[in-house]
N, C-alpha and C positions, 0 to 999 in steps of 0.2 A: 205755846207761843213760838212764833217763827220769825225768821229774817228773810226778806224778799228783795230781789233785784229785778227791776222792771225796765225794759228797754223798748222805746218807740222809735223805729227806724224810718225816718221820713226822707223826702226829697231834699229838704233844706237843712234839717237838724236831726241830731240823735238826742232824744230826751231820756234822761236817766233818773230813776227814782230808787233809792235804797230805803227800805222800811223795816224797822226793828220793832216788833210788837212788844217784846218783853220790856225794853227800855222806853217804849213810847216815844221814839225818836225817828225822824226821817230826814234824809239829805237828798238834794237833787242838783242836777246840772243840765244845761242845754248847750250842746256843742255842735260843731260842723258835722254834717251827715257823712256816712261812709261813701256814698256815691261821689261826694265832692272831694274827699281826701284821696280816694282812688283815682279820680280823674286828674287831680294835680300830680299824682305819682306817675301816671302815664305821660303827662306833658313833660315831666322833669327827667324821665328815664331815656337815655340816648339810644340810638341804633334801632335795629330790628327787634321785634318783640315776640316773645312766647307768652301767651295768656292762658293760665290754668286756673283751677279752682272750681267755683260753683256759680250757679245762677244767682244774681243779686239784682238790686234795683239798677235800672239802666240809666236813662237821662244823660248827665254829664259824662259818665263812664263810656257809654256807647258812642257819644259824640266825639270824645277824645280818641277812641280807638279808630273810628272811621276817618277822622282827620289825619291820624298818624299813617294810615294805610295809603294816603296820597303821596307820601314821601319815603316810606319804609315798608318792609315786609312785616306783616302782623299775622301770626299763626295762633289760632285758638283751639283749645281742646273742645270736644263736643259738649262737655258739661259746662264749660265757661261760655260757649257760644250762645247758650240759651239766654244769656243776659241781653244779647243784641236782639234776638228773635228766636221763637221756637221752630221756625222753618229754616233749615240749614241753607237752602237755595237762596233765601232772602239775605242771610248773613253773607254768603259768598258774593252776592250782587253788589256789596259795598266795597269789594276789593280785598276782603279778608279771606284768609285761608283757614279751613277747618280740617282738623285731623282727629282721629279717635284718641281716647284718653291714654291708651297704652303708648301710642306713638308720641304723644305730647310728653309723656314721662321720659321716654328715651331721649327726646330732644333736650329735655331739661338736664338730664345726666351728662349730656355732651358738653354743656356749658358754653355754647357758642352764641346764645341769644340772651338778651336781657329778659328776665322773668317778671311778670306781673301776676299776682295771685288774687283772684276775685273772691269776694265773700262779704256778706253783710256784717259779720261780727269781727271787728278788729280787737281780738281778745286782750292783747298786751296793752293797747290803748285804754280799753275799758277798765282793766286792772289798775292802771296808773290813776285813772280818774276816781275810782272807788277808794283806793288807798289814800288819795288826797282828801277824801272826806274824813279820814281818821278812823276808819273801820276796817276790819279784816275783809279780804276778798274771798269770802266763803259764806254761803247762804243756804237756807233750806230749800228755796225754790227760786227758779229764774223764769220770768215771763217775757217773751219777745213778741212784738207785733210788727208787721210790715204788710204792704199791699201785695196780694197774690191773685192774679186773674184766673189762675188754674190753667192746666194744659188741656185745651179743648180738643175733641175728636176732629178729624178731618171734615171740613165742610160746615163746622159749627162755629159761629161767632164766639170769640172769647168773652164778649160782653153778655151775650145770651147765656153762655155757659156759667159765668160767674153768678148771675142772678138766679139761675136754676139751682145751683149748689146751695146758695143762701136760703132760697125758699124751702128746699127740702129739709134743711137743718132747723129752720124756724118752725116748720110744721110739727116737728117732734118736740120742740121746746121753744116757745116764742120770746124768751128773754135774750137780749144781745149777749149776755155773759155766757150763753150756752155755745157760742160759736168759737170756743177755745178747744185746743187739741193738746193732749199729753204728747210730749216729744216723741214717744215710742209708737204713737198711733196716729200720725198725721196722714190724712188721705193721700194716696199716690198722686192724685191730680194737682195737688198743691206743691209743685216742684220747689219753688223758692222757699216756702215755709219748711219743707222737709230738709233742705240744705241748712237752713238756720238751726233747726233742731239738732242736726248732726254736729254743727259747730259748737252749739251751746253745751252739748254733752261733754265737751272737753273743758268746761268751766267748773269751778268748785261748787257744785250744787247737788242736792239729793234728788231734786225733780226739775224737769224742764217742761215748759208749756209754750205753745205758739198760737198766734191769733192773727186774723186779718186786721189791719190797722183801722179800716173804716168802721168795723163793728166794735173795735176797742174804743174808738173815739165816741161812738154812740153810747156805749156803756158808761164811759167816763163823764160825758156831758150830762147824762141823766143823774149823776151823783152830785152835781152842783146843788148847793143848799136850796135854791129857789126851785129848781126842777124836782128835787127829791121830795119837796113838801107839797107838790101838786099831783093830781091824778092823771090829767090829760094834758100832755105836753108835746111840743115840737122841739127837737134839738138839732143843731147843725154845727158841724165842725168845718171851718173854712181853712184848709191846710195849704201848704205851699203848692202842691201839685193837684190834689183832688179835694172835692167838697162832697160830703155826705150829709143828708138830712133825713131825719126819721120822726115818725109820729109814734108815741107810746101811750098806753093807757095802763095805769097801775104797774108800770115796769115792763109791759109786754109790747112787743113790736107789732104795730098795725100796718106799717108801710114805710118805705124809704126810697130815696133816689140818689144818684151819684153823677157828678160832672167833673170834667177837668176845670180847676178853678179859673184858669185863664179864659175859659169860654163863658164864664158867668158875668152877670152885672147885677147891680142892686135891683134894677127894675125886673129882671128875670126872676130873681128870688122872691120879690114881692108878689109876683104872679104865681109862682110854683108852690110856695109854702101853704097858701090857702087851699090850693088844689090837692095837695098831699092830704091835708086833714079831711077834705071833703070826699076823698077817694076818687078824684077825677084825674088821676095820672095813669097813663098807659105806657107800658114798656116800649113798645114800637114807636109810639109818638115821641117819647123822650129821646130814643135813639135817632129819630129823624131830625130832631132839633139839635143834635150834636152832643147829647148826653151819653152817659155810660149805661143808662137804663133805670127802671123803676119797678117796684113791686108794691102792690096794695092788697092786703089781705082783708081788711075791713076798715071802716072809718067811723069817726065820731062827730064829724062836721066842724068847720072852722069856728063857728060861733061858740063851740064848747071848749076850745083851747084855753087853758088856764095860764100857760107861760110859753114863750118862745125864747129859748136859751141858745146863744151863739158862743162858740169857742173857736180856737185855732189862730195861728199866726197871721192870717190874712182876713180876719173877721172885719177889719175896717172897710172891707168891700161893702158892708151893710150900713155904713154911715149914710144918713139921708133916707133910710128906709121909712116907709109909711106904716109899717107894722110895729107893734109894741114889743120890740126885741130888747132883751136884757143881755148884758155881757156875763158869761158864765166863768166860774173859777173853781172847778173841782179840786179838792185838797188845797184851796186857796190860791191856785196858780193856773191861769189859762193854758200855759204851755205843758202842763202835766195831764192834759185831758186823756191822751192815750194810755199813759202809764197808770192813771187812776182807774181807768176801765180794766186794764190788765190786772191790777192788784185785786180788784173785786172779783174778777173772773177766775183768777188763780185760786183765791180763797174759796170760792164756791165749789170749784172743781175738786180741790183737795178734800173738802168736807162732804162732797157729794150732795150739795144743796142746789135745788132748782131755783 
């Protein structure tokens, strides 16, 4: 029997699940995401800035740093600059200065600049939240998910690269839970997840696992009681920043697509979900329509769909849909979709279960 701490790092919220198998208890919280707390720290910190740390989610953090560069000097270490963009010339085009990590450390020791340290895991904050549950801040395994597009080779679209990586992994094991990585064996191309694993190694846990948040959400949505009791399903997680939808048969991935949530409408989803089940989605076509891409391995046809289950903080986008969509609640809570998927994925990985 084990104790688990699961963390889903999103653009809007950080979702936290503490699960104690022995006591058959679990505790949960939904709090402000690290990209928002760090952005606020940038805005409140006066003067010129030295930004160190690691690649993390961008969004508000990137916007705050670019805004500050209009009035003050902002110097980033190479490692931290990846938060803004993986191409350093692009980072510098925003008026930001980039130095190597050693030089950044020298500037930090001089103490002349206000220091901002980037990273997806605010460990002290997480500790305070977990201890507020009334449980020890010590577990057998930690699982963390966040979105990572991967570091694509020169000349390769990061969107193409992301879907290629997922396809290769799914070809070896078609279950979404298989797209989890032990903290010591995260592929080098997943820079953000590697940094998260390094940070998590400083937390009180025997094992660390990391996973892309899109596939964690697919795994979690498929655990909803309605979805879990059907063989051929479509699940979709409409999150703050990204939406992912997947077709599954007996728990195996047949296809999926991904979009920025802001670029979607109810009408678009009404058109795309049947196409996903019918195997009528093409990666290049989805890219041309403004999406992140799509993969279809095989199909069972929309007429065979037994349930369409929607989760995520922005699933109200689907209100008015002409499709028979039901609201999902894995572990009884819509906001725990990613952490539910993490929990199941970590359990399977630790037990070596496919």
